[in-house]
N, C-alpha and C positions, 0 to 999 in steps of 0.2 A: 188640511186637505190642498192639492192644487188640481183644479177639474179644467181641461180643455174644452173647448166648447164648440161643437161641429152642429154645421146647421146647413140644411136643405139650399140648394143650389138657387141664388138671386136671381131673377130673371124679369128685366123691363119695370124694376121695382114695383113687382105684382107678389112676388112670395112674401107672407108674414111668418116674422119667427117669434112672434111674441111668447106660442105656446111653447118651441125650445125654450127661448129664456128663462120663460119662468121656471120651465123644470128644472133646468139646471141649478137656478138659483136655490128654491126648496131643498135639491139634495144635496147641496154644498152647506147647507143652514140644518138639514136632517141629519149629517154625518158630523158637526160641530161646527162647521163656519171653515171657512179657507178662502185661497183664492182662485176667483173664476178668471180664465184667461177666453178673452172674446178673440175669434180669429179675423187674420187680414181680408179686405175687402167691403162690402158692402151688408149691413144687418139691418132690414127693414121692422122697424117694434111700431105696434100702439104699447100702452101703458103695463108697467110692470113691478111688482111689488119688491123692494127691498126686505132680507130679512136680515137679523142679526150677526155680525159674524161675520159676513159673506165681504169680499173685499172684492169687487170687477176691477180687471185690468184690460186696460186697450190698448192695442200697441199701434205702432207707428204708423200702421196703414188701415187700421179699424176706422169705417165710418159707419156710423149709427146713423139710419135716416129715419125719422119721425115718418111716421106713416101718412099716406096723401090722404087717407080717408078717417075726414073728422069723426067717426063711429068707432073709430080701433081705440080711441081714449075712452076710461070709464066717465061717467055725466058725474056730476056734483056730486057729492055726498047730501043727505039728507039734517039738515041743522034743527033741533029741538030748541033753542034759543036766540034772543035776539041778534043779531047782525047790525054792529052799526057802523061797520069797517066797510070799505068797497070791496065790488065782490071777488076783486083778484084775491083778497088777503082775506079770503071768507071759506077759499073751499081748497082741497087740497088733490083729491081723486082725479080730476083733468089735469095729467100728466104723463112725461114717458118714464119717468122715475120718480116713484111714491114711496116714502119712507116714512111710518107710524110706529113710536114707540120702540123703536130700534135701539141697539147699542152697537159701538165697532163696526162701524160699516166704511165702505169707501168706494168711490170712482175715482181711479187713476189712467195714467199712461195718456199719450201723447196723440191719441186718436181725437175723432171727430164728432162731434155728437149736432147733426143738421136739422132742426125741426122742418125745414123744407119750406118754410114760409105760410105751415096752412092755417088759415083765419076761420072762424066759426060761420060762417058762410049767413047760416040760417039763423044764426042767431038762436041757437038753441041754450046758450047760457045765461043769455040774457044779460051782456055786459058787454055790448058794443063790438060783438064780433070777434071780441076774445076766441084765441086756441086755445091750445094747451101749454102749460109750463114743461121745461124739461126738468129739473129738476123739483121736487117737493118737498119738504121735511117737515115733520109733526112731534114735538116732545120727544126728539131722539137724543140720545147720548153718546160723542165719542164717532163724529162723522169729519171724513176726511175727501176734501175733491180736490185733484192735484194733477196740471198738467195737459186736460182737458180742453178741446176748442168748442164752445157752443154758440152756435149760428141760426138765425131766421124762427128766432121765438116768438110768436104771436100773442105770449102773455108772458108774467115775469118766467125769467131765466132761471135763476135758483132763488127760492126761498126757501126760507127753513122759520119755523115758530115755535119757541117753550123749548129750545133746545139748549144745551150743554157743552159744552167744548167740540166747537166747529171749527177746522181749519180750511181754508178755500185760497189754494199759492198754484201760482203759474199758469191761473186759468186767460183764457185769452176768448171773448166772446164780439159777435156784432150782431145785435138782434133789435128788435124794434121796440120792448116795453123795457120795463127795469130788468138792470142786471143783476146784481146779489144784493139781495134783501133779508136780513136777518130783522126779525121782530120775534119782542120780547126775549130773545137770546143771551145766552151769560158763557164768559171765556171763549171767544170768540175772534180769530186769528183771521185777518184776509190780507197777502200781501201777495207780491209778484204778479200782479194780475193787469191785463191791457183790456180794456173796457170803454167799447162803442157802444152807445144807443140810441135810441130816437128818442126813451123818456129817460126817465133819469138812469142814473150812472150805479155808484154806492147807494143804497139809498134804506135809513133804516125806520123800521115802525113801533109802535109800541099799543096794539090793537086791542081788543076783546075779542079776537078771533079764537083763544080758547074760551070763552066764557069767563075770564076772569080777569082781574085789573094785575100788571107784572109790569116791570121796568127789562131793557138792555142795560147790560150790565159788565165793565171789565172787559172792553172790545179794543185790539189794538189792530189798524190801519196802516200798511207803511207801502213805500216802493210800486205805487199804482200807476198805472197811465189811464186817464178817461179822457173821454171823448163824447157829450152828448148833445141832443137836444133839444134837452129839457134843463136840468139841474144835474152836476154833475156828483156832489156829495149833499146827501140831504137826509133833516129829522125830520120825519112827518109825512104827508101830512097825516095820517093816521099816529094820534098822538096822545093815548087817555092814559097811560102808568107811567112810562118817563124813560130818561135814559142818563145814566151813573157812568163816571170811571172810564173814559172815552179819550185815546189817544190815537189822532190822525197824520202822519206825516211823511214828508220825501214823496209828496202827489205833484204829478206834474196833467194840469188840465189844460186841454184846448177845444179849442172849436166848440163852443158851449152858448146854448141858444138865448136861456136866461140867468143862473146863477153858478158860481164856482162851490161855493159852500153855505147851503143852508139849514139853520137850525129853527125850529119851531115848536111851538108849543101852542095848539088849538083846540085841545079837547080835556085839557085838563092836567098835561103832563107833566111833573118835575125834573125840570133837566139840571144835572148838578156834575160839573166839572170835565167838560170836553176841550181838551186842547185840539190845535191843528197850528202843526208850524211846518217849516220847511216845505211850500206848495209853490211851483210855481204857475201861473194861469198865461196862456195867452191866447187872444181872440175870445175872450168872454162877455157876455154883457154886463153883468154886475158881479163882483168875486163878493162879495157876501153879503146874507140874510139873516137878521138872529129876531123872530117874532114871536112874542107874545099876542093871541087871539080869543076870540070868543066864539068861535061855534060850537064848540062844546057838545059836538056828535058824540052822544053815550047815555048811558043811566042820568035821569035825572035828578038835580040836587048837589053838584060836585061844586066844587071852587073852580075858579078861574087858575091856571098853571103858573109854575111859577121858570124862570131860567136864571142862574145863575153859577160863577166861578168858567167864567169863558175863556180860554187864551188864544188868540192870534196871532202867531209870530213867526216872523221872516217868510211873509207871504211876498209876491211880487206879481204883477198883473200889466200885459202891454198888451198889442196889437199886433198885427198892424189892421185888423178888423176888415177884411176883406170876404169875400165869400168864399165857402168851401162845402165838399162832398162829405156828406152826411145820409146814415141810414132814414129811411121814412118813419114819420111818431106814430104813427097809430095807422086803422083799418083805409082811412078817406086817403090819407098822404100815400099809401103804400099803393093803392087804387089809381093814383093817378102819375105815379111815378117818380114822385115828389123826392129830388138826392140832392138839390143846391140849396142851400140855406144863406142867404146873407144877411148879416146882423143885424140891420135898420128896418128887415121886414119880418116883424114876429110869427106870421103864419096867423090862422082863424082861431083865434082864443077871445073870450070872454074879459070884460073890468079892466082894458084899459082906459086911460081916462081921456085919449083922445083916437084923431087917425094910427092906423099904423100900415094898414093897405098900400099907402098911398106914397110914403119914404121914400128917401133916396140916401145914398151915403154922406151927401150932405146936409140931411136933417140934425135936427137936434135927437137924435134916436136913443139914447145910452139910457139905461134904467138909470135909478142910483141909490148903491147898495145904502142897506137902512139898520139901525139895531134900536128899535123900537119895544120897549113892554107897554103897560096898561097903566093910566093914574091907580087904579086896583093894586097894581099887582108891576110893579115897577123890576126893570132885569137887573141883577146885585151882580157887582165885582168881574167886570171884562176891564180887560187886560190887551191893546192893541199894540204889539211890538217890531220895531223892526220892518216897515212895509214902506214898498215902492209900486203906487200905479200910475202905470201912464195910459188914460185915458180919451178917448176919443172928444168928448168939452164939445166946443159950437152952442153950448147956449147961453142966448144974448138976453131973453128976458125971462123972467120964471114968476112965479107965484110965491109968495113968503110964507104964507098958512099956508098950513098943513090940516088935513081935515081930523079930529076926534076919532072918528071910528073909521074903521078899514072897509074896504071892499070884502066881497064874501069868501073867495077863496086865497089860501093865503101863499101868494107870491111875491115876491122884491117889489111888483106894483102897488099893493095892496092898499097906498095911501097915495099913490100916483106915482106917475113914470119919474117924472122930473121933480126934484126935491130941492130946496135951498141949498143945499152943498152938492159941490164937484166930485165930493171923495165919497163919506159917510155922513148920514144925519141919523143924529141920536136923540133920542128924545125917550123920558121917564127910564131913565139908567142910575143908577146908584153906583156911587164909585169907580167910575170910568176912570184909566188911565191908558195915557197916548202918550209913547216915546218912541221918539227918531220915524217920523212916519212924512212919508214925501208924496207928493201927488202931484203929478202933471197931466196936462191934456195936448195931444195932438193938433187943435183948434184952438185959441182964446177961447175963453168961458168966463162970464161974469160973475159966477157964485164962490163965495169960499170953499177950503178945502174939505173942512168940518165943521157940522151946523149941531150946537145941542142944546136942547132946549128941555 
């Protein structure tokens, strides 16, 4: 069926259309499903529940406004099993669009979803003032999101866990927290998206949010542009189950504060078969980070994780390493109207091995890319092919000894910000192949291009 939604007149951002919207979704579902066309103009919504076989279509001039009243969103659901992962990945209800156990659903069209920067000011959710997600899907099958713009979301923008056959295409977003987040999902396509985030851009999780161990499998990401205050593409930190058979290609990464591509197993995850190719980075602090850690946030008794069969091919990274405009990256940053990022200033963060707030452009500020396993669990089969990094450089003196134990939180600086290599530092890696790799620096740098220990 085709159903065209008509709404009460929107006045001064007051009239809430949630009841009418939910009624239309339910009617469409009860009639066997079909397309629900939203009108042009502004629609104010709190939480609405998606239903199987219902396809929501936003017209070019449709603007969905997340309610300015945080109480118009559902509260977090009660969970009767242990929560090992971050709170943002533990709950689904506090979202604009919520889909649970749905099949054959979509949100498409050229319209705008604007969450209006509504933070949980009173910390009702007890997760550092984060507000509502834009789209949250749990154990859904055949979900399609195409063409929409998602802005100003104060929790994960698009999060889906335990889902199968998901496609996200032609989505634009400018949002404060993570952008697109698959968690233990399979047969996923993400392509032709333009993502700018205060936190991580496209970030894969493998958590216990469904009270079971599972993996992300058979995922293809291509033709995306990403700009991030943290990591552009990231696996983790929630890394209990694993990640397998993942291809990331034809990606443009720019103005990213920490890492271009980060692959982490810190909670026991098995990572097997990730290829990253044809990636251009500009003004990115550290191009790559591959790491096995010992955080082990999860049920007791699991072994440390494993990473194997990783390929980086046709990767370039360049400057000019100048300051850039970008969205704030958390509640404090938002309240401070923090819109400029200098690459040499990392912001307020723990565990850096030296001062960071007093850095200048002339400091030896750039973090070293590193690929490090554990003595007990080395990384296996890593291929680095056709890479060209032009980094800032400028390091004259450095420590050659690297700590055996990593710092707590898994970011590229876990063994220290300045490592003995200016290009990539490797440790506990079996079967490493480096072919046609060029490392340059804008300023003279005393370190070797690569160090393998």
